[in-house]
N, C-alpha and C positions, 0 to 999 in steps of 0.2 A: 532722383540719386545724383553727385555732383561728379565732375569729370574724374579728376582721381580715380575715385572707389569705380567707375566703370571703366579707367583702363585697368587698373588690377585686376576684377574679376573678368574682363577678356584675357588675360595672360594666367589666370588663377581658378576662375568659376569652376570650371572641375574638379578641383579639390579643396575647396574653399568652400566652408558653411552648412556641410554635413546634407548636402540635396536629395539622399537617398533614409536618410535617416527619421524616424517618426516627428523628430524635432529639428527645426535648421538653427542656427547659431546665436540668431536675433530671438526665436523664441525663447531658448534655453539662457542665455542671458535675464530677459526679462522673468522669465518664471522659475528660476533657479537661485540665480546671482543676486536680488535685487537688493542684496547688504553693500555691493561694490557702491552703485549708485556713481559719482563722477569721478571714483577710487578706479586706477590703471597699476592693475599689479601686474608685474612684471619678473616675476621670483619663482615662477613656476619649477626651477632646477634646484632651487630652497626647500620649497614645498607648495605643491601644486593646492590650489583651493578646492573645498569639499562644497559637492549639491547640498542648497537648501531642503531639497526633496529625498536625498540622502539620507539627511539627520534625520527627518521625518520619518520616515521608512523604518530607521534605527531606534528612534525612541517609542515606536509600536510594538515592533518585534520586543524591544528587552521591559514595553510594560503589558502586555500580552500572556508572553511567552517565563516559565520557571526553570532557568538554567541554574543546575545546583555542581558541584566540583568535581570534575569525572573521575576523581580517585575512587568516589564513593560506588552506590549501586542503586541508590532510589531512583526513582523514574526520571525526574527533574537533572539527575547526573546523567543517566544513561540519553536524555533526551539532549545535552550540553556533546557529548562524544561522539552522537548524531553529525550532531552544527561540525565539528571539528573536524571529524570523516569527509562529511561534505566538502568543508573549507580545504581542505590538502588537496582534493582532488579540482576543485576549479582554480585553486593554483598550479596545477599538473597541467589541466588543460589550457590554460593560459596562453604555459609555453610548450604545447605540445609534444608533451612527455606522457610517455606509457605509464603508468604504473607498476609495470612488471619491469618497468626499467630503469626509473627514480620513483625515491624517497623524499616525500615532503616533510623538514621540522622547522617548528616555529621555534623564532626566536628573538630578541625585545628588540631586534634593529639590523635593519644591513651590518653594521659594524658588529654586533655579537655573533654574527652567522661568520663571518671574514675569520675572528676570533678565534671562532669554534672550531676551524679547517686548519689554523696557525696550529694550534698548540695540538690537535689529534692526528696530524698527518705524520707519515712514520720517518720523519730526519733519521738520516745518517750521515756521516763525514762524507761517503763519495754520493750525495743527492745536490741537487742545484736549485735554487728555487730563482726566477727569471720572471722579469714584470716589466713592463713597457714605462717608458718616463711619463707617458703621463695618464695619470692613475693615483688615485683619490690614495691619504692619507693612511686610512684604515687598512689598505690594500698595503702597502708599505710597510706597514706594522706588522704585518708576517715574516718579515724579513728577519724579528729579533727572534721569532721559535726554530726559524732555519740554522739562525747564525750561533746561538746559543748549540744547537745542536752539534755543532761544527760543521754543518754543511753550506757552501758557498755561497752566494745572494748576488745579481748582478743585475744592469737594468737594461734595457735594449730600445734602441727608436724604429720602426718597424715602416719605410715607404711602402707604400702599395702600388704597384706597376699597372699599368694597361696596353693595352696590346695595342696596333695598328688600329682599329677599328672603334678604339675608346670603350670597349666594351671588359668591364673586368674580367680577369684566369682565375682561376681557383686549382693552381697547383704551387708548388715552391717557389718555380720560376715566377709569381707573381708579386713575391714579397720581397725587399731588400734589406734587410736587419744589421742594425750596427751596433756594436756592442760597446758597454762603457768597463771599469774598472771591475773586479772582481775584489768583491768582501769577503773577511772569513775575520774570525773570533780564536785570536793565539791561546784566548784563555777557554776556548769550550773542551768540553770532556775528550780525552782521546778513548775512540773505540776500540775493540775487536777487530780481526777480521769477519767482515761481512759475512751476512748466510744471509740466503734468501735473494731477492730478485731486489732490487737499489732503483724507488721511485722522487722523481724531479715534478716541479711544478707550475706552471708556466701562468702567472694569472694576467690578463688585459681587461679591460671596459667595452664594456658592447657601446659605449656613449660618453665618450670623455664630458666628467663635470665640470670643465672649466671653458675649451673652447668652442662645446659639441662636435668635435669632431667624430664622424662613427668609425668603428673599425671593424672591417670583413668578420663572418663566424667563422668562414674559409679559414682561418689563421684554429681554428681549433683540431680538422682534418688536417693541415699543413704540419703541426707540429706534433700530432698524435702519433701519426703517420711518416713524416718523412724527415723528422728533426735534423736527421744526419747530413744532411744536403744543406738544409738551412742557417744550421748549426754548425759547423764543419769548423775546425782547427778550437785553439784554445780560446776558452777557458773550458770548453766543453771538452765530458772526456768522452762521448760518445756510449758512455754507459748507462744503463737502466731503462724505464722507459717514464714517459714522460704522459702527466697528469694534467689537464686544462683546468683552469678556473675564470669564471664569465663573471665580472661584476657589474649584475646589471639596473643596479638600483637605480642608475639612471634612464640608461636605454628605454626601461620594462614599460616607463611611459608614455611612450610612443610605438615601441618596436620592437614586443618581446622576443626574446632565439626562442629559433626552433628549433628544441633539442631530436626532434626527429630526422632529421636534414644534418644537425649539426649535433654531434651527441657528450658536452661539454662532460665532464665529471662531476663539476661543483658548479652553482648559480647565485649567486645572491640578489634577493628581491628585497625592497622596503615598500610597503604599502600605500604611507601618505603621499609618496613621492607619485604613485600613480592616480587616487581619485583623493588624496584628503585628508582622511582620517580611515580608521585611527591612526595614532603617531604609536610610536613604543613598542611596533610592531612588524617586523620582518621574516624573511623563509629563505633557508639553505637548500636548495636542490640537489638532491645528491644520486651521481648515479649508484644503483645496486653493487655494480663492483666493487666502485670507488668504497663503497659502504664500509667491505668488509675490514678495508686495511686501515681506517680511522681507531685509534684504539686512544678512549677516555680512560681516564685517569678517577677525578671525583664523580662520585655521585652522591645524590641528592635523595629523600622520599619517593621521589616521581619515579626514580630512572633504575629501581634496584626492587625485585620481587621480596629479599629478606637480607637480613644484617644480624649478626650477634654482636652487640657489643666489647665483651668480653675477651675473645676472642677473633680471630683474622678470615674472619667468615663472611663474605659479600655473594649473594646470586642475585644478579643483572636481571633485568627484567628480556625478555627475549624482541621485541617486538625494534627496528632501530629504531624510531622515530620516539618512542618511547625514555630509548636508554642514554638520547642523546638531548631531552626537552627537562631540565632541573626544575625541580618543584612544579606548580600550579601552572598550569597555564594560565595565559589571559584568557579564558575562554570567552567571555563579553567583547573584547575586542577582535577576537578571532569569530565570533558570531556575526560582529560589524563588517565583515569585508563581503559577507554573501550580497550584502547591497551595495558596496564600491563598485564589485564585479557587474552587477545588474544594470548602473547608468554604463559603463566602459562597453558592455556587449551592445547596448539600443547604440552605440556608436558603431564599434567595432576597431578594433586598435587600427588597423589602415587607413581610417576614415581619420579616425586622430593623427596620422603620422602626416597624411597629404594637408591637412587642416595648416596644422602649425609648422608642418615646413614651407609653407603657400607665405604665412606671416613672416617666418623670420627671413626666407631668402629675396624679400620684399626689404625689410627694414637693413638685411646688407645690401642689396644694390642700391639703395637710396644713401646707404653713411656712405659707400665709395662713393656716389656722384657728386658732394657735397665739396664745394669748393668756395675758400674765404675770395673777397673782392681783387685780393691779390695773384687768385689763380692754385694757388697753395691749396695742399687737399686737408680736409675736418679732422678726417676719425681713419686710423687704424685699423685693422678688423687682426683677429686672432685667427692661428686655425688655418688660413690660409696662402697657397701658394699662386702666387700672382693676381689681376685682377678680376679673373673669370670665379661666379660662384658656382662649384662645383655641388648643387643645391642635394645631388643622392650621396653625398658624401658628410653631410652634416643633421643633424638633429634641430631643434627648436629651441638652441641658445646662440646667442652673440654677445663675445664677448671684443672691449676693444678701447682704446683709449682714442682723447682727444684732443688735438694739437692749436695753439693759436697763430694766427697769419703769420706770425715771425718765425714758428717752427717749435717752438718752447711746447712742451704739455701741457697739457692742462690737468689738474691733481682730481683723484678722483673722487676725493673728499666735497669737492667744487662738486662737481657734477650730483653726488649722490645730495648734499644739500638742496640743491636747486631744483632737483627732483623730488625731492621732499614737498617743498613747497607749493611744487604745479602737480601732487595729486598724484603723483608716477609712483611708485615703490617697486626701486630695483637694489641690485646686488654692487656694490662698490667696497673694495678695501684691500688685503694681505695677509699675510700670513701670519704678522708682529702684534696684528687687532690695536694699532697706535695712530696716531694725526699726522703721523709723514708720510705723503703722498707724494714727495717730489725730491731724491735726493741728489746732488752734484746734478742737475738739469738731468735726471732721467727720472720715468717713471716707477714706484717698486711697486707698484696696485693695478689693477685693470675694474671696469667697470662690467658687469655680465647682466644682458636682461634673456629671460627665457618665457616663452610660451606655453599656456598649457590647452587643454581639448575647449573651458570655455571664452578664451583669445577672442578675440575681436578684432578686425579690418580699426575700425577706430582706435582702438588702442594704441596699434602700430602708429597710426596716424599721426597720435597725440603726441607720441613719443618722439618721431621724428619734427611734428612742428617746433615741440620743444627742445630738443638737439638746436635748429636753426634758429631760433629766439635768441637764446641764451648765448651760445657758442659758434656764430656763422657771423663773420664780419661783411657787414655792407654798405655799400657805396649811398652819402645822399643822408646819413643818418643825423640830419643835424637840427631836426626838431626838439623845441626844449622838454618836451616831453621822454626825450630818448635820450638825451644824453648820456653817453659813461662817465665815468669817475674823473678820467682822465681831461675834458673837456669841461666839465663841472669845477673841478680845480682852476681850467685857467680862466675861466670866469670868476671864479673867488678872486681870483687875484685880484686884479680890478675892483673886485667888492672891497678887500683886506684893504684899499688904497680910501675907497671911501669912506670905510668904519673908522680907519685913524684920523681924518678926519675930522670928525664929530668928536663929540665929547659925552656919547650916551653911555660906554660901552660898563657895566656894572655887573659883582656880583647878587644875584635874585636870588637864590636857598643853597645854602650850607645842608649836606644829608652826612647822616654816618651811618654805616654800618654795623654793629660790634659783633655781630654772630654772620658769616659767610653766609648768602644764600635767604639769609631770614629778611623782613621786614625794618628799613630804617629809622631814624628818626629825623627831624629839623632841627635844626638850632639858628639861633638870631645871629652866633658868634662863637670859635670851638679852638679852642689848644693846637696847636703842631706840635708832633713830636716827630723824631729822626724817622719814623716808621711811615710819615703822613698826618693824616689827622688821629688826633689820640683814641687807641682804644680802636681806630676802624679796622673792621674786617681780624681782631686779635682771639675771636673764637669758632671752633667749626665743629658739625655735627657728626663723629665716625661710626658707620656700623659697623657690626660683629665681625666681620672678614678684610675688614680695613677700610676699605670703601670711605674718604671724603663725598659726603653724601652735599648734592645740590639741588637746584629748584628743577633741573633735566632732567633727575631722573625724581626726586620728590616734592612735584609741585605744592606741595600743601606747607611749604617751610615759609610759602611768600607770605604766609597768613599769622605768623609767630610774628606777634609786635615787640620791639626791644624801645627802651631809654636807661640813657644814663645819665645821674644826680650825681654831678662830681662834688658837691657843698656834701652829699653825705657818701657817698664814695659808696655807691651802688648802680648793680647793673639790674635792670626790672623786665621782667617777659611775661607777653600774657600769648594764650592762643585760644581759641575757641573749642577748643577740645576741653581745656580744663578751668577746673573751676576756679581753680587755687591762681594767684599772680603770684611767680618766683621771685624770688631777691635775692642774686648772689653781689655778696661783699667784696669789692674789689682788692681792700687791702687785708684778705684772709687767705691765711696761711696754710688754711685745713684742706691742702689739695692733696691728689694721690699721688703717687710714686712718678717722681720725673722717667720721661722715656724719650727717644726717638724720634721721628718721623722721617719721611723722604716726601716733600712735595713740587711738582715744579722741577725736579735736580734740584732743590735748595733743602739743604738738613733744616730742623726745626727741634728745637727741646722744648714738651708740653709738659701740661700737670692735668691732672682731671681731675672730677668732683666725685662724691659719695655715689652710694646708689643712688638714696634720693632726687638730688639731681637728673642723673642720667634717668633714672624712673618717668622723671615730669616731661623731659624731651619725648622721652621714649610713647608718652601718651597723647602728647602734641600732635606728632608725625605717624604713629599707628606703625612702629615696625620698630625695633630695638637698637637703641645708639648710646653714644658715649658721648658727652661734651669734654672738649677737650679748648685748654687754654695755651697762646702762647707765651713761653717764657722764660726764654733766653735774651739776650740782651746783647749777645757777642754779634757783630760785625756779618753780613751772609756768607753761608759757607756751600757753595757750587762743586757738587760732586763731579759735574763735567762740563766745562762750560762752554762746551761746544757743543751740548746736547739740553738745552734751559727749556724744551718744551715752548710754548705758549709767551713763558715770562719774555718782556719785552727792556726790562731795568734788572741788568744783572750788574750795577754797583752798588744800588742802595742797600740796606736795610729795608725786607719786604715784611707785613704778616701774610694774611692767607688771602693775598690777590693773587689774580691771574695774573695779570701782566704789568700791572703797574703799582704805585701809590695812589695817583687819583685819578679818575674819571669824570671827564667836564664835559657837560654838552649845553647846544645855543639853543636858547629860546626860538628864534630867527628860523633855527634849523628843523626845528621841530614844528614848525607852524608849515614850514613850507612839503615837510611832508605831507603832514594833514591836508595841503591842496591835493598834493599828487594823489592820494588813498582816496579823497572827496571824488577827485577824476576818474579813477581807477573801478569805482564803486557803481559809479553814473553810466561806465562803458558793460559794464557785466548785470549779465538779465537778471541776475537773482541773487545782486552783490547786497551783503546786507550795511550799515552805515558805520566806521569804525572812528573814531579819534584816540588818539593817544596822545597822554602828557609826559613832561619831561623823565617824571620817576620811572616810566615804561622802561627806560636806560640804564635804572640802576645808576644814576653821577654823584658824585659827591660834592659839585657845583655844575650851577646852571647859571648862564650868564644870559646878560639879553643888551641891545645897542646893535648887536654887530649885523654883519649885513648875511643870509642865509649863507651856511657852511662855507665862513668865512675862516673860522677856525680851521680850514684845512692845512692851509699855509702858514701857520704861524709857528717861526721855529724856537718861541724864547715866547713868554709874558712875565708882566710885575702886577701885582696885588697890592695894590698898598705900599709897602716896602718890603715885602716876599716874590723872591723870585724864582720861577718856575719856567724848564725847559719840558719842550712837545717833543713826544716818543712816537707822535703817528698815531693814525685812526684806530679805534677801538673797533677787533673784528667780532662782528656780529654773528651768536645763533639763534636758532629756536629759542632760546629762553625768553629773548624780548614778544613773542608771541602769548606768553601765560597774560591773561587778565584778572586781576586780582580784585578789581573793585567791587562786585558781589559777595566777595567774602570765600569764595570758592575760588579755585585756582580752574581756568577755560581756558585751553589751548585754542588757536586758531592757525592762518597761516600769515595774517597780516602782523606788525608791519613788514615783517623779513621781505616778505615777498615781492612787497614794492621798492623795498630799499635794494632789492638784487635790481632789479633793473634799469638805475641809475647811479649806485653807488658799489661798484662790483669791480673791482683792480688785483689784479695778479693773484686770483682767486679766493679774495677776502671781500666781506660786504661790510662796511665798517660805515660806521656814526658817534660821532665824539671825540675827544680825543685825549690819549692818555699820557701823564704829567706826573714829574716828576721834583722835588720840592729839592731846593740847592739853596742848600742852610747858609743861613749869616757866618761870617767869619769868629764872630762873636759865638763858638761855641760852646756851649757852658754856660754863658753870662746872663744874668738877670734876664738883660732883656731877650736875650734869643731864648728860653726856656717859659719864659711866658708868652712868647708871640703868638696872635691871634689871628684867624683869618672870621671876616664881620660881611652879615649879609649887607648890601650898598657901597662898598668898597668899590673904586674904581680901576678897572682892570685896562692895563695898555700892552697891547700884544706888540712881535716885532715879529714882520712877514720873512718868510725864504728871498731871495733873491730872486729876482724880475726875468 
């Protein structure tokens, strides 16, 4: 055993690894999660993993027994009803809830359970919906029901205080509440004077899905029994009865609420968060007294005993569970949770909580201790105040952002990309689901890792090693194989001078890619246009929902070959999935109706084709799609020049390119990369040989004769008598890891992983440079309209100032 693990076990040995369970953690990983291999899965807050033995038991159950629709009366139906009844009891037992005091309603998920409470709660204008700021969106959605019924809604922050001994207090003096502004809807219906009691609802998570902060379940009794003291003053009107909802979808994975000690009115559960399978199934646990107050409007076949179509008559079923479970239950999924709970019970929830907490605490402590070579902190953790890690206040989730030595932020997209290349699966992003991770120097998202019951110390250590490798600056990193991109650029400047003094830089190959993300074709010479190479990226494939299809999501596109015959005026397309070659006339006007679309903040006018063409491409990529051609001849029209996405060239007319008109790659740079790939392969115990050619990067131009990466420092260049401006390095993504030489798209971690080790600058991994064609002043002349790029032409670069 290595020293680091020994130190870890000295501190956490009593909590880590399930020493009192039938299997310890190493046995569990070896026998029940063989499929993980070298993958480090750290997104258990999103969805934990199901055990392979768990799935074997489920398959055996479903293939051995006959489960019928529980609404029937056959033997198979009665067997299903018994399985469902037993499953309800399992859920109640998990939360230490007596069946006399609580009911269990199965739902399609935690979100559906929350929605059910919101729509059935007895809201009045005098009612209040109060919720903590740290809450899932599905909880915040309840306020729409409250506001639409005229009730008020407001958020609060809760600070949990401790006494002088550091132990938690369990009364109203133990919390400090800070309230935010009251929300009301002016258009809400005006109600008559209230009759009967007024009911208010307070919602909080047992564990925050973002930061991992655990909320004290004492809040249940404090709000229900001492709300006037806690909530004195406006906006609270000290009227009515407070009911409490616990969102335990995340917290139940390690610490289910003890409802015998903390009698909440509503508890929401999600099963895939606890044991991975099934998805699409949740539960709402409801106190019997609270159940009497819920008023359900809609009824379905399973929730009524009788209904008459031509008169206003329904008779609802008497059982609470049956009256709230619309339609036929997902009874096979419900049967499956028996086997999930069996896994959890063999370990015990308390042991799982201790095990996962030990890993999360270890990672928090390690992240807080990391320093750059200048002494600056590497990591900022969320949910914490001060440098001390209060273990009892956090679940197995760690959320953070990283910083550069100069204090600037590392974008979460960069962390996510490099983690994926390192075999680490984590969660990174923010609410808008876009690619902007730094705005005006501030992070607008975060990185989250979370542990599950099958996580190991090795998982945690690999994650820390990953952070140290890529994000901690270290002194004396001067060996050539460890050069940063800044250092490579510095050395490249010398190489530029050398390359400029030679006579050997020339165009090695030219490639045109008519359809975005499909294969291109090589030519000896090709005309230039005001958008780059003639017909380059002039067509795209679009899905029925409007998504532009690329190899990132549809790698099969790389085996669709293309060729343009300018003499005959046709585009020829072939696919291994289609028997016939497709021929499209370049001059044909038999397109569909013109339409507008927006890509990278630029507005395009496009035209489609007939169903026969669309069906050909649908068969070629095995999914519905349509072919569109860029038809507008106008200058680019950017909807927002300050928000042009990844596009680098905002001045030129562009076809369907991501960043610029041309991509240039150097053969010598590719050779240098292959040398590094070979070194890395030799260092790896199970490394497979990998060799990439320039076409892996989908360049328009491949040059030869320059020093490796000399192109990084070129400000502009001339090819023959044609002038081009360099727009900088091309930001690479996982798309270059797709190998299609076998006729099939195969994914790997290379060459992007090796590029990340020495070609990373300001959050980007670059290779090749982007170019803009600077048109001749003789625009419109014969010489300009027939301008050709040719293989073998000399390349004359001009470097940046040294």
